PAFISE-739825 format. One record per residue (C-alpha): x, y, z; residue number from 1; residue in three letters. Coordinates in steps of 0.2 Angstrom, whole numbers. Layout:
residues N
PT    xx    yy    zz   n res
PT     X     Y     Z NUM ALA
...
end
This chain:
residues 315
PT    xx    yy    zz   n res
PT  -786   902   231   1 MET
PT  -772   894   241   2 THR
PT  -762   878   238   3 ASN
PT  -756   869   254   4 GLY
PT  -746   880   264   5 ASN
PT  -744   893   251   6 MET
PT  -749   911   255   7 LYS
PT  -761   919   244   8 PRO
PT  -754   930   231   9 THR
PT  -756   949   235  10 GLN
PT  -763   958   219  11 PRO
PT  -753   972   212  12 THR
PT  -760   989   217  13 PRO
PT  -770   997   203  14 PRO
PT  -760  1010   193  15 GLN
PT  -768  1027   198  16 LYS
PT  -763  1036   183  17 ARG
PT  -761  1030   164  18 LYS
PT  -742  1030   159  19 ILE
PT  -739  1035   141  20 ILE
PT  -722  1033   134  21 ILE
PT  -715  1043   119  22 PHE
PT  -698  1039   112  23 SER
PT  -687  1047    98  24 ASP
PT  -681  1035    85  25 PHE
PT  -664  1039    77  26 ASP
PT  -650  1040    90  27 GLY
PT  -662  1033   103  28 THR
PT  -670  1017    98  29 ILE
PT  -659  1015    83  30 CYS
PT  -641  1019    86  31 MET
PT  -638  1027    69  32 GLN
PT  -648  1039    59  33 ASP
PT  -658  1029    46  34 THR
PT  -660  1044    34  35 GLY
PT  -642  1047    34  36 HIS
PT  -638  1029    29  37 ILE
PT  -650  1030    14  38 LEU
PT  -645  1047     8  39 VAL
PT  -626  1043     9  40 ASP
PT  -628  1027     0  41 ALA
PT  -642  1030   -12  42 HIS
PT  -644  1049   -13  43 GLY
PT  -634  1065   -14  44 CYS
PT  -620  1057    -3  45 GLY
PT  -612  1061    13  46 ALA
PT  -602  1077     7  47 ILE
PT  -617  1085    -1  48 ALA
PT  -628  1080    14  49 ARG
PT  -616  1088    26  50 GLU
PT  -617  1105    16  51 LYS
PT  -635  1105    16  52 LEU
PT  -635  1102    35  53 GLU
PT  -623  1117    37  54 GLU
PT  -636  1128    27  55 GLN
PT  -649  1123    41  56 MET
PT  -637  1126    55  57 LYS
PT  -633  1144    48  58 SER
PT  -652  1147    47  59 GLY
PT  -651  1151    29  60 SER
PT  -663  1136    26  61 ARG
PT  -676  1127    36  62 THR
PT  -676  1109    42  63 PHE
PT  -690  1106    31  64 ARG
PT  -682  1113    15  65 ASP
PT  -666  1104    18  66 VAL
PT  -675  1087    22  67 SER
PT  -685  1088     6  68 GLU
PT  -670  1090    -5  69 GLU
PT  -661  1076     4  70 MET
PT  -675  1064     2  71 TRP
PT  -678  1069   -16  72 ALA
PT  -660  1065   -20  73 SER
PT  -664  1046   -17  74 LEU
PT  -665  1035   -32  75 HIS
PT  -668  1018   -25  76 VAL
PT  -684  1007   -23  77 PRO
PT  -689  1006    -5  78 PHE
PT  -685   987    -3  79 ASP
PT  -668   989   -11  80 ASP
PT  -664  1003     1  81 GLY
PT  -668   993    16  82 PHE
PT  -656   979    11  83 VAL
PT  -642   991    16  84 LEU
PT  -650   998    31  85 MET
PT  -653   980    38  86 GLU
PT  -635   977    38  87 LYS
PT  -630   994    44  88 SER
PT  -641   999    59  89 ILE
PT  -641   993    77  90 GLU
PT  -655   993    89  91 ILE
PT  -652   998   107  92 ASP
PT  -648   981   116  93 PRO
PT  -661   984   129  94 GLY
PT  -675   990   118  95 PHE
PT  -684   974   114  96 LYS
PT  -685   969   133  97 GLU
PT  -691   986   137  98 PHE
PT  -705   986   124  99 HIS
PT  -711   969   131 100 GLN
PT  -711   977   148 101 TYR
PT  -723   990   141 102 CYS
PT  -734   978   133 103 VAL
PT  -736   967   149 104 GLU
PT  -740   982   160 105 ASN
PT  -752   991   148 106 GLY
PT  -741  1006   145 107 PHE
PT  -744  1013   127 108 PRO
PT  -728  1015   119 109 PHE
PT  -726  1028   104 110 ASN
PT  -712  1032    93 111 VAL
PT  -711  1051    89 112 ILE
PT  -699  1056    75 113 SER
PT  -695  1069    61 114 ALA
PT  -691  1055    50 115 GLY
PT  -702  1045    38 116 LEU
PT  -715  1032    45 117 LYS
PT  -712  1018    31 118 PRO
PT  -694  1017    36 119 ILE
PT  -697  1017    55 120 LEU
PT  -710  1004    53 121 ARG
PT  -699   993    42 122 ARG
PT  -685   994    55 123 VAL
PT  -697   989    69 124 LEU
PT  -705   975    59 125 ASP
PT  -688   968    56 126 THR
PT  -680   969    73 127 PHE
PT  -695   966    84 128 LEU
PT  -706   955    72 129 GLY
PT  -722   962    64 130 GLU
PT  -734   956    78 131 LYS
PT  -724   965    92 132 GLU
PT  -721   980    81 133 SER
PT  -739   982    77 134 SER
PT  -743   988    95 135 SER
PT  -731  1003    93 136 ILE
PT  -739  1019    87 137 ASP
PT  -727  1029    75 138 ILE
PT  -730  1047    75 139 VAL
PT  -720  1053    61 140 ALA
PT  -721  1060    43 141 ASN
PT  -727  1049    29 142 ASP
PT  -720  1048    12 143 ALA
PT  -723  1046    -6 144 GLU
PT  -710  1033   -13 145 ILE
PT  -712  1029   -32 146 PRO
PT  -710  1011   -37 147 PRO
PT  -694  1015   -46 148 ASP
PT  -687  1024   -30 149 GLY
PT  -685  1041   -39 150 SER
PT  -687  1057   -29 151 GLN
PT  -694  1051   -12 152 TRP
PT  -706  1064    -6 153 LYS
PT  -710  1067    13 154 PRO
PT  -729  1070    18 155 ILE
PT  -727  1082    32 156 TRP
PT  -738  1081    47 157 ARG
PT  -738  1100    50 158 HIS
PT  -737  1115    40 159 ASP
PT  -722  1122    49 160 SER
PT  -703  1124    46 161 VAL
PT  -700  1108    55 162 GLN
PT  -713  1098    46 163 GLY
PT  -717  1089    62 164 HIS
PT  -719  1099    78 165 ASP
PT  -716  1085    91 166 LYS
PT  -723  1095   105 167 ASP
PT  -740  1097    97 168 VAL
PT  -740  1078    95 169 SER
PT  -736  1075   113 170 VAL
PT  -749  1087   119 171 ASN
PT  -763  1079   107 172 GLU
PT  -759  1063   116 173 ALA
PT  -760  1071   133 174 ARG
PT  -777  1078   129 175 LEU
PT  -784  1062   122 176 GLN
PT  -777  1053   138 177 ALA
PT  -785  1065   149 178 GLN
PT  -802  1063   141 179 ALA
PT  -801  1045   144 180 GLU
PT  -796  1046   162 181 CYS
PT  -807  1048   177 182 GLU
PT  -809  1066   184 183 PRO
PT  -797  1063   198 184 ASP
PT  -783  1055   187 185 GLU
PT  -770  1063   176 186 MET
PT  -759  1054   163 187 PRO
PT  -741  1053   166 188 LEU
PT  -731  1057   150 189 ILE
PT  -713  1050   148 190 ILE
PT  -702  1055   134 191 PHE
PT  -685  1047   129 192 ILE
PT  -673  1056   118 193 GLY
PT  -655  1060   113 194 ASP
PT  -653  1077   105 195 GLY
PT  -658  1095   108 196 VAL
PT  -670  1093    94 197 SER
PT  -681  1082   105 198 ASP
PT  -683  1096   117 199 LEU
PT  -698  1103   110 200 ALA
PT  -707  1087   114 201 ALA
PT  -697  1083   130 202 ALA
PT  -702  1099   138 203 ARG
PT  -720  1094   138 204 GLU
PT  -717  1077   146 205 ALA
PT  -718  1074   165 206 ASP
PT  -703  1063   165 207 VAL
PT  -688  1065   153 208 LEU
PT  -675  1052   149 209 PHE
PT  -659  1058   140 210 ALA
PT  -646  1047   133 211 ARG
PT  -630  1049   143 212 HIS
PT  -616  1059   135 213 GLY
PT  -626  1067   121 214 LEU
PT  -633  1085   118 215 ARG
PT  -650  1083   126 216 LEU
PT  -642  1078   142 217 GLU
PT  -629  1093   140 218 GLN
PT  -644  1105   137 219 HIS
PT  -653  1099   153 220 CYS
PT  -638  1101   163 221 GLN
PT  -635  1118   157 222 GLU
PT  -653  1124   160 223 HIS
PT  -657  1115   176 224 ASN
PT  -670  1104   167 225 ILE
PT  -675  1088   177 226 PRO
PT  -670  1072   168 227 TYR
PT  -664  1055   171 228 ILE
PT  -649  1049   161 229 PRO
PT  -648  1032   152 230 PHE
PT  -636  1021   143 231 THR
PT  -648  1008   137 232 THR
PT  -667  1005   138 233 PHE
PT  -663   993   152 234 SER
PT  -659  1008   163 235 ASP
PT  -676  1016   158 236 ILE
PT  -685  1000   162 237 LYS
PT  -678  1000   180 238 ARG
PT  -682  1018   182 239 GLU
PT  -700  1017   176 240 ILE
PT  -703  1003   188 241 GLU
PT  -698  1014   202 242 LYS
PT  -708  1029   196 243 ILE
PT  -723  1018   194 244 SER
PT  -722  1012   211 245 LYS
PT  -718  1030   218 246 GLU
PT  -733  1037   208 247 ASP
PT  -745  1024   215 248 GLN
PT  -740  1030   232 249 LYS
PT  -739  1048   230 250 LYS
PT  -752  1053   217 251 THR
PT  -765  1065   224 252 GLY
PT  -753  1076   234 253 GLY
PT  -747  1063   247 254 VAL
PT  -728  1064   248 255 GLY
PT  -715  1072   236 256 LYS
PT  -714  1064   219 257 PRO
PT  -698  1064   210 258 VAL
PT  -690  1070   194 259 ARG
PT  -705  1078   187 260 TYR
PT  -704  1092   174 261 ASN
PT  -711  1108   181 262 PRO
PT  -716  1115   164 263 ARG
PT  -727  1100   160 264 ALA
PT  -735  1102   177 265 ASN
PT  -742  1118   171 266 MET
PT  -753  1108   159 267 TRP
PT  -759  1097   174 268 ARG
PT  -763  1113   184 269 ARG
PT  -776  1119   172 270 ILE
PT  -787  1103   173 271 SER
PT  -784  1096   190 272 SER
PT  -776  1105   205 273 LYS
PT  -778  1090   216 274 GLU
PT  -768  1079   204 275 ALA
PT  -753  1091   202 276 VAL
PT  -737  1084   211 277 PRO
PT  -726  1095   221 278 THR
PT  -713  1103   210 279 LEU
PT  -696  1098   213 280 MET
PT  -686  1111   202 281 ALA
PT  -686  1128   196 282 ALA
PT  -696  1132   180 283 ALA
PT  -687  1129   163 284 THR
PT  -678  1145   157 285 PRO
PT  -689  1155   145 286 SER
PT  -676  1158   133 287 ASN
PT  -673  1139   129 288 GLU
PT  -686  1141   115 289 GLU
PT  -672  1149   105 290 LYS
PT  -663  1132   104 291 MET
PT  -677  1122    97 292 PHE
PT  -675  1126    78 293 LEU
PT  -656  1125    76 294 TRP
PT  -650  1113    90 295 PRO
PT  -635  1107    80 296 GLU
PT  -627  1124    81 297 THR
PT  -622  1119    99 298 PHE
PT  -604  1113   102 299 SER
PT  -601  1094   105 300 ASP
PT  -604  1088   122 301 TYR
PT  -589  1083   133 302 LYS
PT  -595  1069   145 303 PRO
PT  -592  1072   163 304 LYS
PT  -579  1063   173 305 THR
PT  -584  1047   182 306 ILE
PT  -584  1057   199 307 GLN
PT  -596  1070   192 308 GLU
PT  -607  1057   184 309 ASP
PT  -610  1049   201 310 GLN
PT  -618  1065   207 311 GLU
PT  -637  1066   206 312 PRO
PT  -643  1074   190 313 THR
PT  -662  1073   191 314 ALA
PT  -665  1087   204 315 ALA
end
């Protein structure tokens, strides 16, 4: 319908592919590590925690073993422990607006974490509101927390040294989304992270966002892994808007889509040759798997100069 001299509104072109977004939590959505805040204040303390982490870095103990000991050291009821966290943690300043953008556009947004689901849910409920938070699926480990708060116990998602294999969770979501798509459609998986520990999941995504100046970005640069740097979720929102428009035009082999992860394309190649975008970069080096279990052993990242930072990083 038109009103006076107003031109009829042109409908937005339908999204060809379903966009599904996964994000790490600690260091990505939350600027601090929620587990560290709790353990340092109500558990074994920062010094003991750092010693446990050194055992993990050396390879003498697994992430799962070390995490179980740290969580078991907690002696605080859940609600009491969250009082400190609420005062200590900071959420990425662009996250709330970004999440609203995902809701408005029908993009499923999932938190994927090696942490404990009850903690992550409480943080999201507090900073987004329970109604907004309820639309976010949290893929993380569960927990048994006694009423007196003694010896918290993780309930691990997977029977592995990590306890939660994020790459498995991402691919489960991919397969489910593929089953819900039309035969000529393929889901577009986006992953957002900050550390090399996110790489197992990130390498299975089609588009990777890495927080600028941290270890995931360093690893991507060292191994020629396509990624998009971000400082806040506001940056991610702008890029996904561009990607969504590009994808509407170029899905199905027309043109050259940008910034896609070649490794994830292998999954698409199996089920739909027509839907596979043209690859933009060389395949991920095969020896990168060595870095998944003990990412913290890598040296701290030194950010690039401003001049270097202005050069393209996504190719």
